[in-house]
C-alpha positions as CSV (number, residue, x, y, z in Angstrom):
1,X,113.6,149.1,65.5
2,X,116.0,146.4,64.4
3,X,115.4,144.6,61.2
4,X,115.7,140.8,61.0
5,X,118.3,139.6,58.9
6,X,117.1,138.2,55.7
7,X,117.4,134.7,54.4
8,X,120.5,135.3,52.7
9,X,122.4,135.9,56.1
10,X,121.0,132.7,57.6
11,X,123.7,130.5,58.8
12,X,124.2,127.1,56.9
13,X,123.3,124.2,59.1
14,X,126.5,122.2,60.4
15,X,126.8,118.9,58.5
16,X,126.3,115.9,60.8
17,X,129.4,113.6,61.5
18,X,127.8,111.1,58.9
19,X,127.4,113.6,56.1
20,X,130.2,115.9,56.9
21,X,133.1,113.5,57.9
22,X,132.3,109.8,57.5
23,X,130.8,109.7,53.9
24,X,133.5,111.9,52.2
25,X,136.2,109.7,54.2
26,X,134.4,106.6,53.0
27,X,134.8,107.4,49.4
28,X,138.4,108.6,49.8
29,X,139.4,105.3,51.7
30,X,137.7,103.1,49.1
31,X,139.8,104.8,46.2
32,X,142.9,104.7,48.6
33,X,142.5,100.9,49.1
34,X,141.8,100.0,45.5
35,X,144.9,102.0,44.3
36,X,147.3,100.7,46.9
37,X,146.3,97.2,46.6
38,X,145.3,96.9,42.8
39,X,148.3,98.6,41.2
40,X,150.9,96.1,42.5
41,X,148.5,93.3,41.3
42,X,148.3,94.9,37.8
43,X,152.1,95.0,37.7
44,X,152.4,91.4,38.7
45,X,149.7,90.3,36.1
46,X,151.5,92.3,33.4
47,X,155.0,91.6,34.0
48,X,155.0,88.3,36.1
49,X,158.2,89.8,37.8
50,X,158.6,89.7,41.7
51,X,161.5,92.4,41.3
52,X,159.1,94.6,39.2
53,X,156.2,94.2,41.7
54,X,158.5,95.2,44.7
55,X,159.6,98.1,42.5
56,X,156.1,99.3,41.8
57,X,155.3,99.1,45.5
58,X,158.5,101.3,46.1
59,X,157.5,103.8,43.4
60,X,153.9,104.0,44.6
61,X,155.0,105.1,48.1
62,X,158.1,107.4,47.4
63,X,156.2,110.1,45.7
64,X,153.6,109.9,48.7
65,X,156.4,110.9,51.2
66,X,157.4,113.8,49.2
67,X,153.9,115.2,49.3
68,X,153.9,115.2,53.1
69,X,156.4,118.0,53.4
70,X,153.7,120.2,51.9
71,X,150.3,118.8,52.2
72,X,150.0,119.4,55.9
73,X,150.9,123.1,55.4
74,X,148.4,123.4,52.6
75,X,145.6,122.0,54.8
76,X,146.3,124.5,57.5
77,X,146.5,127.4,55.0
78,X,143.7,126.5,52.7
79,X,141.3,124.3,54.6
80,X,140.4,120.6,54.3
81,X,137.5,121.3,51.9
82,X,139.6,122.7,49.0
83,X,142.3,120.0,49.4
84,X,140.1,117.2,49.2
85,X,138.1,118.5,46.2
86,X,141.2,119.3,44.2
87,X,143.1,116.0,45.1
88,X,140.1,113.7,44.6
89,X,139.1,115.4,41.3
90,X,142.8,115.3,40.1
91,X,143.0,111.7,41.0
92,X,139.9,110.9,39.2
93,X,141.4,112.4,36.0
94,X,144.6,110.6,36.2
95,X,143.1,107.2,36.6
96,X,140.5,107.8,33.7
97,X,143.4,108.9,31.6
98,X,145.3,105.6,32.4
99,X,142.0,103.5,31.7
100,X,142.1,105.1,28.1
101,X,145.8,104.6,27.6
102,X,146.3,101.0,28.9
103,X,144.0,99.2,26.3
104,X,146.0,100.7,23.4
105,X,149.1,99.2,24.8
106,X,149.9,95.5,23.9
107,X,152.1,95.0,27.0
108,X,155.9,95.2,27.6
109,X,157.8,98.2,28.6
110,X,155.2,100.8,27.6
111,X,152.5,99.1,29.8
112,X,155.0,98.8,32.9
113,X,155.9,102.4,32.5
114,X,152.4,103.6,32.3
115,X,151.5,101.6,35.5
116,X,154.5,102.9,37.3
117,X,153.7,106.5,36.5
118,X,150.1,105.8,37.4
119,X,151.1,104.4,41.0
120,X,153.4,107.6,41.6
121,X,150.6,110.2,40.7
122,X,147.9,108.4,42.3
123,X,150.0,108.0,45.5
124,X,150.8,111.7,45.8
125,X,147.2,112.8,45.2
126,X,145.9,110.2,47.5
127,X,148.0,111.4,50.3
128,X,146.9,114.9,50.1
129,X,143.3,113.9,50.4
130,X,144.1,111.5,53.2
131,X,145.7,114.4,55.3
132,X,142.9,116.6,54.7
133,X,140.3,113.8,55.8
134,X,142.4,113.1,58.7
135,X,142.5,116.7,59.7
136,X,138.6,117.0,59.5
137,X,138.5,113.8,61.5
138,X,140.7,115.2,64.4
139,X,138.5,118.4,64.6
140,X,135.5,116.1,65.0
141,X,137.4,114.2,67.7
142,X,138.3,117.4,69.7
143,X,134.5,118.5,69.5
144,X,133.7,115.1,70.9
145,X,136.0,115.7,73.9
146,X,135.7,112.8,76.1
147,X,134.4,110.4,73.3
148,X,137.4,111.3,71.1
149,X,138.4,107.7,70.8
150,X,134.9,106.7,69.7
151,X,135.3,109.1,66.6
152,X,138.5,107.8,65.8
153,X,137.3,104.3,66.1
154,X,134.5,104.9,63.3
155,X,137.2,106.7,61.2
156,X,139.5,103.8,61.5
157,X,136.7,101.3,61.0
158,X,135.9,103.3,57.6
159,X,139.6,102.7,56.6
160,X,139.4,99.0,57.5
161,X,136.1,98.4,55.6
162,X,137.7,99.9,52.7
163,X,140.8,97.7,53.1
164,X,138.3,94.7,53.4
165,X,136.5,95.6,50.3
166,X,139.2,97.4,48.2
167,X,141.8,94.5,47.7
168,X,139.0,92.0,46.7
169,X,137.1,94.5,44.4
170,X,140.2,95.4,42.6
171,X,141.3,91.9,42.2
172,X,137.8,90.9,40.8
173,X,137.6,93.9,38.6
174,X,141.2,93.3,37.2
175,X,140.4,89.7,36.7
176,X,136.9,90.1,35.0
177,X,136.9,93.7,33.7
178,X,140.5,94.3,33.0
179,X,142.5,97.5,34.0
180,X,140.0,99.8,32.5
181,X,137.3,98.5,34.7
182,X,139.2,98.7,37.9
183,X,140.5,102.2,37.0
184,X,137.1,103.4,36.3
185,X,135.7,102.4,39.6
186,X,138.7,104.1,41.4
187,X,137.7,107.2,39.4
188,X,133.9,107.0,40.6
189,X,135.0,107.0,44.3
190,X,137.3,109.7,43.7
191,X,134.5,111.8,42.2
192,X,132.2,111.0,44.9
193,X,134.7,112.0,47.5
194,X,135.1,115.4,45.9
195,X,131.3,115.9,45.6
196,X,130.4,114.9,49.1
197,X,132.7,117.0,51.2
198,X,130.9,119.7,52.7
199,X,131.4,123.4,52.3
200,X,133.9,124.3,55.1
201,X,132.2,126.9,57.6
202,X,135.0,128.4,59.4
203,X,138.8,128.9,58.4
204,X,141.1,131.0,60.7
205,X,143.6,131.6,58.0
206,X,145.5,134.3,60.0
207,X,146.0,131.6,62.8
208,X,147.3,128.9,60.4
209,X,148.7,130.5,57.4
210,X,152.5,129.9,56.9
211,X,155.0,129.4,54.2
212,X,154.2,125.9,52.8
213,X,157.8,124.7,53.2
214,X,157.7,125.5,56.8
215,X,155.3,122.9,57.4
216,X,157.8,120.1,58.1
217,X,159.8,122.4,60.5
218,X,156.6,123.2,62.3
219,X,155.4,119.5,62.6
220,X,158.8,118.5,63.8
221,X,158.9,121.2,66.4
222,X,155.6,120.2,67.8
223,X,156.4,116.5,67.8
224,X,159.7,117.2,69.8
225,X,157.5,119.0,72.3
226,X,155.2,115.8,72.8
227,X,157.3,113.0,74.0
228,X,154.5,110.6,74.4
229,X,153.5,110.9,70.7
230,X,157.2,110.9,69.7
231,X,157.9,107.7,71.3
232,X,154.8,106.1,70.0
233,X,155.4,107.4,66.5
234,X,159.0,106.0,66.7
235,X,157.9,102.5,67.8
236,X,155.4,102.3,65.1
237,X,157.6,103.5,62.5
238,X,160.0,100.5,63.1
239,X,156.9,98.3,63.3
240,X,155.8,99.6,59.9
241,X,159.0,98.0,58.3
242,X,157.7,94.6,58.9
243,X,154.1,95.6,57.9
244,X,155.4,97.0,54.5
245,X,157.6,94.1,53.8
246,X,154.6,91.7,54.3
247,X,152.5,94.0,52.2
248,X,154.9,94.3,49.4
249,X,155.9,90.7,49.3
250,X,152.2,89.3,49.6
251,X,151.9,89.0,45.7
252,X,155.2,87.2,45.5
253,X,154.4,84.9,48.3
254,X,151.0,84.0,47.7
255,X,151.4,83.8,43.8
256,X,155.0,82.4,43.4
257,X,155.4,80.5,46.6
258,X,152.2,79.3,47.6
259,X,150.7,78.8,44.1
260,X,147.6,80.6,44.4
261,X,146.0,83.3,42.2
262,X,146.2,87.0,42.3
263,X,142.5,87.1,43.5
264,X,143.6,85.2,46.7
265,X,146.2,88.0,47.5
266,X,143.3,90.4,47.9
267,X,141.5,87.9,50.0
268,X,144.5,88.0,52.4
269,X,144.1,91.6,53.0
270,X,140.3,91.5,53.1
271,X,140.4,88.8,55.7
272,X,143.0,90.9,57.7
273,X,140.6,93.8,57.5
274,X,137.8,91.8,59.1
275,X,140.2,91.0,61.9
276,X,141.2,94.6,62.3
277,X,137.5,95.7,62.4
278,X,136.9,93.3,65.3
279,X,140.0,94.6,67.1
280,X,138.8,98.1,66.6
281,X,135.3,97.3,68.1
282,X,137.0,95.7,71.1
283,X,139.6,98.3,71.6
284,X,136.9,101.0,71.7
285,X,135.2,99.3,74.8
286,X,138.7,98.2,76.4
287,X,139.8,101.8,76.0
288,X,136.7,102.9,78.1
289,X,137.5,100.4,80.8
290,X,141.4,100.2,81.0
291,X,142.8,103.2,79.1
292,X,144.9,103.6,76.2
293,X,148.3,102.3,77.5
294,X,147.0,98.8,78.5
295,X,145.3,98.3,75.1
296,X,148.2,99.6,73.2
297,X,150.7,97.3,74.8
298,X,148.6,94.3,74.4
299,X,147.8,95.1,70.7
300,X,151.7,95.5,70.3
301,X,152.4,92.1,72.0
302,X,149.8,90.5,69.4
303,X,151.2,92.1,66.3
304,X,154.8,91.3,67.0
305,X,154.2,87.7,68.0
306,X,152.1,87.1,64.8
307,X,154.7,88.8,62.6
308,X,157.4,86.5,64.0
309,X,155.5,83.4,63.0
310,X,154.6,84.5,59.4
311,X,158.1,83.3,58.0
312,X,157.2,79.9,59.4
313,X,154.0,79.7,57.5
314,X,154.0,76.8,54.8
315,X,150.3,77.0,53.7
316,X,148.0,79.7,52.3
317,X,145.4,79.2,55.2
318,X,148.2,79.6,57.8
319,X,149.7,82.6,56.0
320,X,146.2,84.3,55.8
321,X,145.4,83.6,59.5
322,X,148.7,85.0,60.7
323,X,148.4,88.2,58.5
324,X,144.9,88.7,60.0
325,X,146.3,88.4,63.5
326,X,149.0,91.0,62.7
327,X,146.5,93.5,61.5
328,X,144.3,93.0,64.3
329,X,147.1,94.2,66.5
330,X,148.0,96.9,64.1
331,X,144.4,98.1,64.4
332,X,144.5,98.3,68.2
333,X,147.6,100.4,68.1
334,X,146.3,102.5,65.5
335,X,143.3,103.5,67.6
336,X,145.7,104.4,70.2
337,X,147.8,106.5,68.0
338,X,145.0,108.3,66.4
339,X,143.4,109.2,70.0
340,X,146.6,110.3,71.4
341,X,147.3,112.5,68.3
342,X,143.9,114.1,68.5
343,X,144.3,114.9,72.3
344,X,147.8,116.1,72.1
345,X,148.5,118.2,68.9
346,X,147.3,121.8,69.1
347,X,144.6,122.6,66.5
348,X,146.5,125.5,64.7
349,X,149.4,123.2,63.8
350,X,147.5,120.0,63.5
351,X,147.9,119.6,59.8
352,X,151.6,120.1,59.7
353,X,152.3,117.9,62.6
354,X,149.9,115.2,61.3
355,X,151.9,115.3,57.9
356,X,155.0,114.7,59.8
357,X,153.7,112.0,61.7
358,X,152.3,110.0,58.8
359,X,155.7,110.8,57.1
360,X,157.6,109.1,59.7
361,X,155.3,106.3,59.8
362,X,155.3,105.7,55.9
363,X,159.0,106.1,55.6
364,X,159.6,102.2,55.8
365,X,157.0,101.5,53.1
366,X,159.4,102.3,50.0
367,X,162.3,100.7,51.8
368,X,160.1,97.6,52.2
369,X,159.4,97.5,48.5
370,X,162.9,97.9,47.7
371,X,164.0,95.0,49.9
372,X,161.4,92.7,47.9
373,X,163.0,94.0,44.6
374,X,166.4,93.2,45.7
375,X,165.8,89.8,47.6
376,X,165.2,86.7,45.8
377,X,162.0,84.9,46.6
378,X,163.8,82.3,48.4
379,X,165.4,84.7,50.8
380,X,162.2,86.5,51.8
381,X,161.8,84.3,54.6
382,X,164.9,85.4,56.3
383,X,164.1,89.1,55.5
384,X,160.7,88.9,57.4
385,X,162.4,87.3,60.4
386,X,164.9,90.0,60.7
387,X,162.2,92.8,60.3
388,X,160.0,90.9,62.7
389,X,162.7,91.2,65.3
390,X,163.3,94.9,64.6
391,X,159.3,95.2,65.1
392,X,159.4,93.5,68.5
393,X,162.4,95.6,69.9
394,X,160.9,98.9,68.7
395,X,157.3,98.3,70.1
396,X,158.9,97.2,73.4
397,X,161.0,100.3,73.6
398,X,158.1,102.5,72.7
399,X,155.6,101.2,75.2
400,X,158.0,100.9,78.0
401,X,159.2,104.4,77.5
402,X,155.6,105.6,77.5
403,X,154.8,103.9,80.7
404,X,157.6,106.0,82.4
405,X,157.3,109.3,80.6
406,X,156.5,112.2,83.0
407,X,153.1,113.7,82.3
408,X,152.0,111.0,80.0
409,X,149.8,109.1,82.5
410,X,147.0,111.5,82.1
411,X,146.7,111.3,78.6
412,X,147.1,107.4,78.5
413,X,144.6,106.9,81.1
């Protein structure tokens, strides 16, 4: 007679998408947005220097790029739960340490160096947690099968809500509670992300374990075998030079040229997030009816047109509106990218390949920061126009090639 297994052998219930994916992703995205947009504002407020603001943006992104060479392989080897918990907890400790140190500094070089180091450290840790949450989201998309783009739309919506609230919250906290208040809230979101991530139920380490430094090579080999994904990533990489330039230059343009406050910089990106959220909702329904390629092509046209017009904006309202339209187009293209990525990349190498694709997409961001640091504010309009032209050419080439690439029609339908 067989004995029933005791309670200690009972399988833990599988977390729902809300508890297992969406809540941890929300906390991580909030910390990401506040860090990304809040630290350059902190540098501008402390130094009143356009060059140092651009340099801070570059220093915030350069260490992130270095993390991608190993982050995906670590996720493949150790699983998403461990990476999210470690990265989020470490980020909380770093920002809490900075919150304690900054009030003791009266300004000048010491404060600037502290904030620059803070940007670099939080950038690395944030990207580790981001890749882990992306990998968990991709698994949920694969489990959803034909509804993968709906899961990706929710994940992208979470990111955009964080982008909506994060810049404004960071600006308000910086103005009314100072750097310690802003950094403490970032630490709170980071700790919540570490606590809310559920226990990982399955980890096939034998299938995914590999030397960490081979992760970049694995991702490159996989990307080369997927021409559809490769062309899309290439086009969006060129596009991101223009997006990164606008992001890095926003404090300089809004404060120095248009004469508004640092809080208004946060409002620009909050308004852009609202437009992006609307675009994501529309794209989800549009993909159901017309497929990925038409939605991606229309989104690319909207983004390129808006970016070309930004350099002509002479008022804050026009600048805000054009950035919102640009980011709406970017939101639509990101839904297409995430859906295609979740469909095409094999599960055993997803983390490494995801790392490489994000690495390529983010390569232009530190370059954009260096361009802002090197160019005088009077020349920023010409630099933006040149990058907008490159963006239009890159997106046109990518989507034209996608339409004619053999074997792509099925994935893009």
